[in-house]
Backbone as XML, in Angstrom:
<?xml version="1.0"?>
<chain id="A" units="angstrom">
  <residue number="1" name="MET">
    <atom name="N" x="1.138" y="-1.441" z="-0.329"/>
    <atom name="CA" x="0.055" y="-0.289" z="0.202"/>
    <atom name="C" x="0.836" y="1.044" z="0.104"/>
  </residue>
  <residue number="2" name="ASN">
    <atom name="N" x="0.880" y="2.497" z="-0.676"/>
    <atom name="CA" x="0.986" y="3.108" z="-0.641"/>
    <atom name="C" x="0.228" y="4.453" z="-0.087"/>
  </residue>
  <residue number="3" name="ILE">
    <atom name="N" x="1.135" y="5.213" z="0.370"/>
    <atom name="CA" x="0.143" y="6.594" z="1.204"/>
    <atom name="C" x="1.329" y="7.875" z="0.903"/>
  </residue>
  <residue number="4" name="ASP">
    <atom name="N" x="0.402" y="8.995" z="0.322"/>
    <atom name="CA" x="1.217" y="10.002" z="-0.570"/>
    <atom name="C" x="0.943" y="10.790" z="0.293"/>
  </residue>
  <residue number="5" name="LEU">
    <atom name="N" x="1.635" y="11.384" z="1.209"/>
    <atom name="CA" x="1.374" y="12.500" z="2.732"/>
    <atom name="C" x="0.546" y="13.560" z="1.837"/>
  </residue>
  <residue number="6" name="GLN">
    <atom name="N" x="1.175" y="14.091" z="0.916"/>
    <atom name="CA" x="0.521" y="15.180" z="-0.092"/>
    <atom name="C" x="-0.653" y="15.474" z="-0.489"/>
  </residue>
  <residue number="7" name="LYS">
    <atom name="N" x="-1.487" y="14.260" z="-0.213"/>
    <atom name="CA" x="-2.929" y="14.068" z="-0.115"/>
    <atom name="C" x="-3.531" y="15.463" z="0.503"/>
  </residue>
  <residue number="8" name="PHE">
    <atom name="N" x="-2.902" y="14.887" z="1.855"/>
    <atom name="CA" x="-3.353" y="15.450" z="3.181"/>
    <atom name="C" x="-2.939" y="16.939" z="3.262"/>
  </residue>
  <residue number="9" name="GLY">
    <atom name="N" x="-2.399" y="17.760" z="2.031"/>
    <atom name="CA" x="-1.742" y="19.134" z="2.111"/>
    <atom name="C" x="-0.211" y="18.935" z="1.909"/>
  </residue>
  <residue number="10" name="THR">
    <atom name="N" x="0.217" y="20.059" z="1.823"/>
    <atom name="CA" x="1.914" y="20.552" z="1.703"/>
    <atom name="C" x="2.591" y="20.672" z="3.567"/>
  </residue>
  <residue number="11" name="THR">
    <atom name="N" x="1.430" y="21.250" z="4.185"/>
    <atom name="CA" x="2.129" y="21.496" z="5.826"/>
    <atom name="C" x="1.281" y="20.995" z="6.265"/>
  </residue>
  <residue number="12" name="LEU">
    <atom name="N" x="1.475" y="20.219" z="7.215"/>
    <atom name="CA" x="1.280" y="19.007" z="7.934"/>
    <atom name="C" x="1.401" y="19.559" z="9.343"/>
  </residue>
  <residue number="13" name="ILE">
    <atom name="N" x="0.616" y="20.221" z="9.826"/>
    <atom name="CA" x="0.779" y="20.917" z="11.263"/>
    <atom name="C" x="-0.156" y="20.244" z="12.641"/>
  </residue>
  <residue number="14" name="SER">
    <atom name="N" x="-0.250" y="20.416" z="13.295"/>
    <atom name="CA" x="-1.120" y="20.679" z="14.544"/>
    <atom name="C" x="-1.595" y="18.986" z="14.433"/>
  </residue>
  <residue number="15" name="ARG">
    <atom name="N" x="-1.591" y="18.702" z="15.807"/>
    <atom name="CA" x="-2.114" y="17.222" z="15.968"/>
    <atom name="C" x="-3.921" y="17.294" z="15.944"/>
  </residue>
  <residue number="16" name="GLN">
    <atom name="N" x="-4.522" y="17.704" z="16.020"/>
    <atom name="CA" x="-5.800" y="17.561" z="15.322"/>
    <atom name="C" x="-6.218" y="17.298" z="14.092"/>
  </residue>
  <residue number="17" name="THR">
    <atom name="N" x="-5.482" y="17.825" z="13.241"/>
    <atom name="CA" x="-5.239" y="17.480" z="11.848"/>
    <atom name="C" x="-4.846" y="16.072" z="11.458"/>
  </residue>
  <residue number="18" name="GLY">
    <atom name="N" x="-3.268" y="16.099" z="12.315"/>
    <atom name="CA" x="-3.254" y="14.487" z="11.736"/>
    <atom name="C" x="-3.890" y="13.588" z="12.289"/>
  </residue>
  <residue number="19" name="LYS">
    <atom name="N" x="-4.776" y="13.604" z="13.672"/>
    <atom name="CA" x="-5.390" y="12.439" z="14.091"/>
    <atom name="C" x="-6.855" y="12.542" z="12.943"/>
  </residue>
  <residue number="20" name="GLU">
    <atom name="N" x="-7.127" y="13.712" z="12.402"/>
    <atom name="CA" x="-8.443" y="13.768" z="11.695"/>
    <atom name="C" x="-7.615" y="12.959" z="10.214"/>
  </residue>
  <residue number="21" name="ALA">
    <atom name="N" x="-6.911" y="13.220" z="9.637"/>
    <atom name="CA" x="-5.620" y="12.891" z="8.582"/>
    <atom name="C" x="-6.255" y="11.118" z="8.623"/>
  </residue>
  <residue number="22" name="PHE">
    <atom name="N" x="-5.345" y="10.549" z="9.623"/>
    <atom name="CA" x="-5.241" y="9.572" z="10.258"/>
    <atom name="C" x="-6.904" y="8.666" z="10.304"/>
  </residue>
  <residue number="23" name="SER">
    <atom name="N" x="-7.593" y="9.175" z="10.944"/>
    <atom name="CA" x="-9.002" y="8.677" z="10.747"/>
    <atom name="C" x="-9.710" y="8.520" z="9.741"/>
  </residue>
  <residue number="24" name="ALA">
    <atom name="N" x="-9.200" y="9.237" z="8.718"/>
    <atom name="CA" x="-10.204" y="9.497" z="7.276"/>
    <atom name="C" x="-9.287" y="8.067" z="6.440"/>
  </residue>
  <residue number="25" name="PHE">
    <atom name="N" x="-7.797" y="8.275" z="6.920"/>
    <atom name="CA" x="-7.818" y="6.611" z="6.161"/>
    <atom name="C" x="-7.656" y="5.690" z="6.553"/>
  </residue>
  <residue number="26" name="GLN">
    <atom name="N" x="-8.169" y="5.817" z="8.183"/>
    <atom name="CA" x="-8.126" y="3.946" z="8.691"/>
    <atom name="C" x="-9.124" y="3.286" z="8.003"/>
  </residue>
  <residue number="27" name="PRO">
    <atom name="N" x="-10.171" y="3.240" z="7.062"/>
    <atom name="CA" x="-10.748" y="2.501" z="6.610"/>
    <atom name="C" x="-9.722" y="1.590" z="5.294"/>
  </residue>
  <residue number="28" name="SER">
    <atom name="N" x="-9.129" y="2.201" z="4.794"/>
    <atom name="CA" x="-8.133" y="1.980" z="3.651"/>
    <atom name="C" x="-7.486" y="0.681" z="4.166"/>
  </residue>
  <residue number="29" name="LEU">
    <atom name="N" x="-6.855" y="0.859" z="5.528"/>
    <atom name="CA" x="-5.717" y="0.206" z="6.231"/>
    <atom name="C" x="-6.279" y="-1.566" z="6.574"/>
  </residue>
  <residue number="30" name="ARG">
    <atom name="N" x="-7.854" y="-1.228" z="5.935"/>
    <atom name="CA" x="-8.287" y="-2.465" z="6.103"/>
    <atom name="C" x="-7.761" y="-4.082" z="5.520"/>
  </residue>
  <residue number="31" name="ASP">
    <atom name="N" x="-7.768" y="-3.073" z="4.069"/>
    <atom name="CA" x="-7.247" y="-3.823" z="2.868"/>
    <atom name="C" x="-5.604" y="-4.468" z="2.840"/>
  </residue>
  <residue number="32" name="VAL">
    <atom name="N" x="-4.953" y="-3.935" z="3.811"/>
    <atom name="CA" x="-3.215" y="-3.872" z="4.184"/>
    <atom name="C" x="-3.332" y="-6.003" z="4.148"/>
  </residue>
  <residue number="33" name="GLY">
    <atom name="N" x="-2.373" y="-6.324" z="3.578"/>
    <atom name="CA" x="-2.490" y="-7.608" z="3.716"/>
    <atom name="C" x="-1.596" y="-8.153" z="4.382"/>
  </residue>
  <residue number="34" name="ASP">
    <atom name="N" x="-1.570" y="-9.117" z="5.101"/>
    <atom name="CA" x="-0.280" y="-9.622" z="6.540"/>
    <atom name="C" x="1.065" y="-9.102" z="6.358"/>
  </residue>
  <residue number="35" name="ASN">
    <atom name="N" x="1.589" y="-9.278" z="5.110"/>
    <atom name="CA" x="2.322" y="-9.551" z="4.303"/>
    <atom name="C" x="3.280" y="-8.184" z="3.725"/>
  </residue>
  <residue number="36" name="GLU">
    <atom name="N" x="2.027" y="-7.457" z="3.648"/>
    <atom name="CA" x="1.938" y="-6.220" z="2.583"/>
    <atom name="C" x="2.675" y="-5.033" z="3.006"/>
  </residue>
  <residue number="37" name="GLU">
    <atom name="N" x="3.735" y="-4.674" z="2.468"/>
    <atom name="CA" x="4.232" y="-3.217" z="3.041"/>
    <atom name="C" x="3.794" y="-1.982" z="3.025"/>
  </residue>
  <residue number="38" name="VAL">
    <atom name="N" x="3.848" y="-1.003" z="3.955"/>
    <atom name="CA" x="3.029" y="0.444" z="3.809"/>
    <atom name="C" x="3.998" y="0.802" z="3.895"/>
  </residue>
  <residue number="39" name="LEU">
    <atom name="N" x="4.047" y="1.743" z="2.607"/>
    <atom name="CA" x="4.625" y="2.947" z="1.831"/>
    <atom name="C" x="4.535" y="4.444" z="2.303"/>
  </residue>
  <residue number="40" name="VAL">
    <atom name="N" x="4.745" y="4.984" z="3.065"/>
    <atom name="CA" x="4.332" y="6.654" z="3.562"/>
    <atom name="C" x="4.974" y="7.603" z="2.309"/>
  </residue>
  <residue number="41" name="ASP">
    <atom name="N" x="5.118" y="8.234" z="1.487"/>
    <atom name="CA" x="5.828" y="9.153" z="0.505"/>
    <atom name="C" x="5.191" y="10.602" z="1.038"/>
  </residue>
  <residue number="42" name="PHE">
    <atom name="N" x="6.700" y="11.091" z="1.096"/>
    <atom name="CA" x="6.707" y="12.719" z="2.110"/>
    <atom name="C" x="7.208" y="13.547" z="0.913"/>
  </residue>
  <residue number="43" name="LYS">
    <atom name="N" x="6.917" y="13.488" z="-0.461"/>
    <atom name="CA" x="7.318" y="13.711" z="-1.758"/>
    <atom name="C" x="6.119" y="14.879" z="-1.643"/>
  </residue>
  <residue number="44" name="GLY">
    <atom name="N" x="6.985" y="16.067" z="-1.669"/>
    <atom name="CA" x="5.533" y="17.312" z="-1.902"/>
    <atom name="C" x="5.510" y="18.086" z="-0.576"/>
  </residue>
  <residue number="45" name="VAL">
    <atom name="N" x="5.538" y="17.003" z="0.534"/>
    <atom name="CA" x="5.736" y="17.964" z="2.153"/>
    <atom name="C" x="6.664" y="18.774" z="2.073"/>
  </residue>
  <residue number="46" name="LEU">
    <atom name="N" x="6.016" y="20.238" z="2.337"/>
    <atom name="CA" x="7.128" y="20.999" z="2.898"/>
    <atom name="C" x="7.347" y="21.331" z="4.207"/>
  </residue>
  <residue number="47" name="THR">
    <atom name="N" x="6.735" y="21.241" z="4.964"/>
    <atom name="CA" x="6.759" y="20.960" z="7.097"/>
    <atom name="C" x="5.822" y="20.095" z="7.414"/>
  </residue>
  <residue number="48" name="PHE">
    <atom name="N" x="6.558" y="19.572" z="7.945"/>
    <atom name="CA" x="5.897" y="18.292" z="8.736"/>
    <atom name="C" x="6.176" y="18.792" z="10.195"/>
  </residue>
  <residue number="49" name="THR">
    <atom name="N" x="5.480" y="18.327" z="10.952"/>
    <atom name="CA" x="5.348" y="18.460" z="12.479"/>
    <atom name="C" x="5.511" y="17.447" z="13.114"/>
  </residue>
  <residue number="50" name="PRO">
    <atom name="N" x="5.652" y="17.448" z="14.539"/>
    <atom name="CA" x="6.110" y="16.361" z="15.168"/>
    <atom name="C" x="4.492" y="15.916" z="15.798"/>
  </residue>
  <residue number="51" name="SER">
    <atom name="N" x="3.872" y="16.791" z="16.513"/>
    <atom name="CA" x="2.165" y="16.722" z="16.709"/>
    <atom name="C" x="1.819" y="16.102" z="15.544"/>
  </residue>
  <residue number="52" name="TRP">
    <atom name="N" x="1.853" y="16.097" z="14.287"/>
    <atom name="CA" x="0.986" y="16.150" z="13.440"/>
    <atom name="C" x="1.569" y="14.123" z="12.845"/>
  </residue>
  <residue number="53" name="GLY">
    <atom name="N" x="2.845" y="14.199" z="13.010"/>
    <atom name="CA" x="3.594" y="13.135" z="13.157"/>
    <atom name="C" x="3.028" y="12.135" z="13.937"/>
  </residue>
  <residue number="54" name="ASP">
    <atom name="N" x="3.023" y="12.528" z="14.771"/>
    <atom name="CA" x="2.881" y="11.705" z="15.954"/>
    <atom name="C" x="1.350" y="10.966" z="15.834"/>
  </residue>
  <residue number="55" name="GLU">
    <atom name="N" x="0.369" y="11.784" z="15.610"/>
    <atom name="CA" x="-1.266" y="11.336" z="15.083"/>
    <atom name="C" x="-1.138" y="10.524" z="14.033"/>
  </residue>
  <residue number="56" name="PHE">
    <atom name="N" x="-0.047" y="10.581" z="13.093"/>
    <atom name="CA" x="-0.190" y="10.124" z="11.672"/>
    <atom name="C" x="0.475" y="8.666" z="11.819"/>
  </residue>
  <residue number="57" name="LEU">
    <atom name="N" x="1.800" y="8.641" z="11.693"/>
    <atom name="CA" x="3.063" y="7.877" z="11.932"/>
    <atom name="C" x="2.976" y="6.956" z="13.116"/>
  </residue>
  <residue number="58" name="THR">
    <atom name="N" x="2.895" y="7.241" z="13.966"/>
    <atom name="CA" x="3.343" y="6.839" z="15.078"/>
    <atom name="C" x="2.023" y="5.717" z="15.372"/>
  </residue>
  <residue number="59" name="PRO">
    <atom name="N" x="0.741" y="5.934" z="14.656"/>
    <atom name="CA" x="-0.322" y="4.537" z="15.211"/>
    <atom name="C" x="0.372" y="3.513" z="13.579"/>
  </residue>
  <residue number="60" name="LEU">
    <atom name="N" x="0.290" y="3.910" z="12.489"/>
    <atom name="CA" x="1.035" y="2.990" z="11.359"/>
    <atom name="C" x="2.772" y="2.387" z="12.019"/>
  </residue>
  <residue number="61" name="GLN">
    <atom name="N" x="3.489" y="3.059" z="13.026"/>
    <atom name="CA" x="4.484" y="2.377" z="13.147"/>
    <atom name="C" x="3.900" y="1.322" z="14.388"/>
  </residue>
  <residue number="62" name="ASN">
    <atom name="N" x="3.350" y="1.581" z="15.195"/>
    <atom name="CA" x="2.852" y="0.318" z="15.919"/>
    <atom name="C" x="2.073" y="-0.834" z="15.268"/>
  </residue>
  <residue number="63" name="ARG">
    <atom name="N" x="0.940" y="-0.166" z="14.352"/>
    <atom name="CA" x="0.745" y="-1.807" z="13.495"/>
    <atom name="C" x="1.034" y="-2.305" z="12.785"/>
  </residue>
  <residue number="64" name="PHE">
    <atom name="N" x="2.448" y="-1.417" z="11.971"/>
    <atom name="CA" x="2.898" y="-2.431" z="10.894"/>
    <atom name="C" x="4.588" y="-2.871" z="11.189"/>
  </residue>
  <residue number="65" name="GLY">
    <atom name="N" x="4.828" y="-1.696" z="12.358"/>
    <atom name="CA" x="6.480" y="-2.651" z="12.703"/>
    <atom name="C" x="7.479" y="-2.071" z="11.174"/>
  </residue>
  <residue number="66" name="ASP">
    <atom name="N" x="8.516" y="-3.217" z="10.754"/>
    <atom name="CA" x="8.952" y="-3.377" z="9.707"/>
    <atom name="C" x="8.377" y="-3.042" z="8.679"/>
  </residue>
  <residue number="67" name="ARG">
    <atom name="N" x="7.210" y="-3.214" z="8.238"/>
    <atom name="CA" x="6.505" y="-3.252" z="7.050"/>
    <atom name="C" x="6.659" y="-1.722" z="6.915"/>
  </residue>
  <residue number="68" name="LEU">
    <atom name="N" x="6.477" y="-0.956" z="7.697"/>
    <atom name="CA" x="6.519" y="0.711" z="7.308"/>
    <atom name="C" x="7.737" y="0.830" z="6.459"/>
  </residue>
  <residue number="69" name="LYS">
    <atom name="N" x="7.435" y="1.905" z="5.853"/>
    <atom name="CA" x="8.763" y="2.258" z="5.045"/>
    <atom name="C" x="8.465" y="3.438" z="4.685"/>
  </residue>
  <residue number="70" name="LEU">
    <atom name="N" x="9.411" y="4.337" z="4.727"/>
    <atom name="CA" x="9.143" y="5.785" z="4.134"/>
    <atom name="C" x="10.010" y="6.553" z="3.579"/>
  </residue>
  <residue number="71" name="ILE">
    <atom name="N" x="9.693" y="7.545" z="2.412"/>
    <atom name="CA" x="10.414" y="7.362" z="1.500"/>
    <atom name="C" x="10.478" y="8.865" z="1.329"/>
  </residue>
  <residue number="72" name="ASN">
    <atom name="N" x="11.452" y="9.302" z="0.142"/>
    <atom name="CA" x="11.391" y="10.912" z="-0.197"/>
    <atom name="C" x="10.918" y="11.985" z="1.518"/>
  </residue>
  <residue number="73" name="THR">
    <atom name="N" x="12.315" y="11.519" z="2.220"/>
    <atom name="CA" x="12.182" y="11.794" z="3.410"/>
    <atom name="C" x="13.204" y="13.326" z="3.444"/>
  </residue>
  <residue number="74" name="ALA">
    <atom name="N" x="13.969" y="13.521" z="2.286"/>
    <atom name="CA" x="15.183" y="14.815" z="2.396"/>
    <atom name="C" x="14.824" y="16.013" z="2.961"/>
  </residue>
  <residue number="75" name="ASN">
    <atom name="N" x="13.804" y="16.502" z="3.248"/>
    <atom name="CA" x="13.218" y="17.824" z="3.352"/>
    <atom name="C" x="13.833" y="18.044" z="4.563"/>
  </residue>
  <residue number="76" name="ALA">
    <atom name="N" x="14.161" y="18.788" z="5.175"/>
    <atom name="CA" x="15.224" y="19.303" z="6.730"/>
    <atom name="C" x="13.615" y="19.307" z="7.361"/>
  </residue>
  <residue number="77" name="SER">
    <atom name="N" x="12.363" y="19.509" z="7.731"/>
    <atom name="CA" x="11.577" y="19.325" z="8.428"/>
    <atom name="C" x="10.525" y="18.233" z="8.409"/>
  </residue>
  <residue number="78" name="VAL">
    <atom name="N" x="10.855" y="17.307" z="7.604"/>
    <atom name="CA" x="10.580" y="15.965" z="7.733"/>
    <atom name="C" x="11.828" y="15.169" z="7.888"/>
  </residue>
  <residue number="79" name="LYS">
    <atom name="N" x="13.342" y="15.353" z="8.034"/>
    <atom name="CA" x="14.295" y="14.127" z="8.713"/>
    <atom name="C" x="14.298" y="15.063" z="10.193"/>
  </residue>
  <residue number="80" name="ALA">
    <atom name="N" x="14.127" y="16.122" z="10.724"/>
    <atom name="CA" x="14.038" y="16.967" z="12.154"/>
    <atom name="C" x="13.066" y="16.051" z="12.849"/>
  </residue>
  <residue number="81" name="THR">
    <atom name="N" x="11.713" y="16.141" z="12.057"/>
    <atom name="CA" x="10.211" y="15.577" z="12.862"/>
    <atom name="C" x="10.272" y="13.931" z="13.112"/>
  </residue>
  <residue number="82" name="LEU">
    <atom name="N" x="10.995" y="13.289" z="12.361"/>
    <atom name="CA" x="11.271" y="11.937" z="12.241"/>
    <atom name="C" x="12.602" y="11.358" z="13.435"/>
  </residue>
  <residue number="83" name="ASP">
    <atom name="N" x="13.460" y="12.317" z="13.597"/>
    <atom name="CA" x="14.540" y="12.343" z="14.649"/>
    <atom name="C" x="13.769" y="12.238" z="15.803"/>
  </residue>
  <residue number="84" name="ILE">
    <atom name="N" x="12.922" y="13.363" z="16.045"/>
    <atom name="CA" x="12.232" y="13.905" z="17.032"/>
    <atom name="C" x="11.298" y="12.398" z="17.692"/>
  </residue>
  <residue number="85" name="LEU">
    <atom name="N" x="10.412" y="12.594" z="16.473"/>
    <atom name="CA" x="9.735" y="10.928" z="16.904"/>
    <atom name="C" x="9.962" y="9.467" z="17.281"/>
  </residue>
  <residue number="86" name="GLN">
    <atom name="N" x="11.298" y="9.564" z="16.887"/>
    <atom name="CA" x="11.829" y="8.650" z="16.917"/>
    <atom name="C" x="12.719" y="8.409" z="18.297"/>
  </residue>
  <residue number="87" name="THR">
    <atom name="N" x="13.098" y="9.690" z="18.848"/>
    <atom name="CA" x="13.336" y="9.624" z="20.420"/>
    <atom name="C" x="12.455" y="9.289" z="21.237"/>
  </residue>
  <residue number="88" name="ALA">
    <atom name="N" x="11.163" y="10.340" z="20.947"/>
    <atom name="CA" x="10.318" y="10.262" z="21.808"/>
    <atom name="C" x="9.608" y="9.108" z="22.042"/>
  </residue>
  <residue number="89" name="ASN">
    <atom name="N" x="9.687" y="7.992" z="21.299"/>
    <atom name="CA" x="8.896" y="6.829" z="21.124"/>
    <atom name="C" x="9.753" y="5.894" z="20.961"/>
  </residue>
  <residue number="90" name="GLN">
    <atom name="N" x="10.993" y="5.899" z="21.069"/>
    <atom name="CA" x="12.248" y="5.191" z="21.263"/>
    <atom name="C" x="12.157" y="3.812" z="20.575"/>
  </residue>
  <residue number="91" name="THR">
    <atom name="N" x="12.147" y="4.251" z="18.974"/>
    <atom name="CA" x="11.942" y="3.782" z="18.138"/>
    <atom name="C" x="12.469" y="3.814" z="16.805"/>
  </residue>
  <residue number="92" name="LYS">
    <atom name="N" x="12.095" y="2.950" z="15.616"/>
    <atom name="CA" x="13.223" y="3.554" z="14.504"/>
    <atom name="C" x="12.449" y="3.316" z="13.150"/>
  </residue>
  <residue number="93" name="PHE">
    <atom name="N" x="12.435" y="4.369" z="12.582"/>
    <atom name="CA" x="11.540" y="4.001" z="11.099"/>
    <atom name="C" x="12.417" y="3.635" z="10.133"/>
  </residue>
  <residue number="94" name="ASN">
    <atom name="N" x="11.700" y="2.907" z="9.400"/>
    <atom name="CA" x="12.376" y="2.291" z="7.879"/>
    <atom name="C" x="12.575" y="2.754" z="7.225"/>
  </residue>
  <residue number="95" name="VAL">
    <atom name="N" x="13.787" y="3.984" z="6.851"/>
    <atom name="CA" x="13.583" y="5.400" z="6.433"/>
    <atom name="C" x="14.697" y="4.668" z="4.907"/>
  </residue>
  <residue number="96" name="ILE">
    <atom name="N" x="13.522" y="4.464" z="3.586"/>
    <atom name="CA" x="14.446" y="4.594" z="2.156"/>
    <atom name="C" x="14.906" y="5.319" z="1.361"/>
  </residue>
  <residue number="97" name="SER">
    <atom name="N" x="16.495" y="5.159" z="1.707"/>
    <atom name="CA" x="17.293" y="6.294" z="0.714"/>
    <atom name="C" x="16.866" y="6.074" z="-0.642"/>
  </residue>
</chain>
């Protein structure tokens, strides 16, 4: 499954909008197979805050673990937020270069 974050906007800020985005996307997650990878694409995302990321990425990480892959993470805002979330949640995201 591919998740293009840009469809939620290029400025992903606030805990509330992250929670709303995850809630809206949850029905699509029912179709993910037991061995299927979940690919989150940050292409086009300009601003990505820890609060938005915690509400959207953390539940995905908790559910899919190593099957969650992140791509197009070169943006400084995305990199910084991923670092913060990994430290805060004591986890490691699978970032594909």
